[in-house]
C-alpha positions as CSV (number, residue, x, y, z in Angstrom):
1,M,6.9,16.6,-12.4
2,R,9.0,16.2,-8.9
3,E,8.7,20.2,-8.9
4,T,5.3,20.4,-8.5
5,I,5.1,17.8,-5.9
6,E,7.2,18.8,-4.1
7,M,5.2,22.5,-3.9
8,V,2.1,21.3,-3.1
9,V,3.7,18.3,0.2
10,K,5.3,21.8,0.8
11,A,2.9,23.4,1.8
12,L,1.4,20.6,4.0
13,V,3.8,20.4,6.4
14,D,4.8,22.3,9.0
15,D,8.8,21.4,8.3
16,P,8.8,22.1,4.5
17,A,13.1,22.1,4.7
18,A,12.5,17.9,5.4
19,V,10.5,17.8,2.8
20,E,12.8,15.2,-0.2
21,V,11.6,14.0,-3.2
22,R,13.5,12.1,-5.8
23,E,12.8,10.3,-9.0
24,V,13.9,7.3,-9.9
25,E,13.2,5.7,-13.8
26,R,12.9,2.3,-14.4
27,E,11.6,0.5,-17.0
28,G,9.5,3.0,-18.7
29,T,7.8,3.6,-15.0
30,L,8.1,6.6,-13.6
31,R,8.9,6.7,-9.4
32,I,9.0,9.5,-7.4
33,E,9.5,9.5,-4.1
34,I,7.5,11.2,-0.5
35,R,10.3,12.1,2.0
36,V,8.7,13.8,4.7
37,A,9.7,14.6,8.8
38,Q,7.7,11.9,10.5
39,P,5.5,13.9,12.8
40,D,4.4,15.5,9.3
41,M,3.6,11.9,7.6
42,G,0.4,12.1,8.5
43,K,-0.6,14.9,6.4
44,V,0.5,14.2,4.3
45,I,-1.7,10.6,5.0
46,G,-4.7,12.9,5.6
47,K,-7.8,11.3,7.3
48,Q,-8.1,7.2,5.4
49,G,-5.4,8.1,3.4
50,R,-7.3,10.8,1.0
51,T,-4.4,13.9,0.9
52,V,-1.9,10.8,-0.5
53,R,-5.0,9.7,-3.1
54,A,-5.6,12.7,-3.8
55,L,-2.0,13.1,-5.3
56,R,-1.9,10.2,-6.3
57,S,-4.5,10.9,-8.9
58,L,-2.9,14.1,-9.4
59,V,0.5,11.5,-10.6
60,Y,-1.7,9.6,-12.4
61,A,-3.6,12.8,-14.8
62,A,-0.7,13.6,-15.3
63,G,1.5,10.4,-16.3
64,L,-2.3,10.9,-19.0
65,K,-1.3,13.5,-20.5
66,Q,2.4,12.9,-21.6
67,H,2.5,9.5,-22.0
68,R,3.9,8.2,-19.5
69,R,3.6,6.0,-16.0
70,F,4.0,7.5,-13.2
71,V,4.3,6.2,-9.3
72,L,3.8,7.7,-5.6
73,D,5.4,6.3,-3.0
74,V,5.2,7.7,0.3
75,I,8.7,6.4,2.7
76,E,9.7,6.4,5.9
């Protein structure tokens, strides 16, 4: 899952080298944390949060298929 999210986020931003995706497992939930360069933060979030909402929907659907719970966070 981490590789997929990383690939999508790197395609969205201007500085793909600054993209960092980390997975943290806690109490049966896999938290995926995304860090990007400050100027690219708006591109990942999107207008009114549409892009990040779409990414979260993708993660949620993958979690249903794998019978796991995934949470996506964008870290500043």
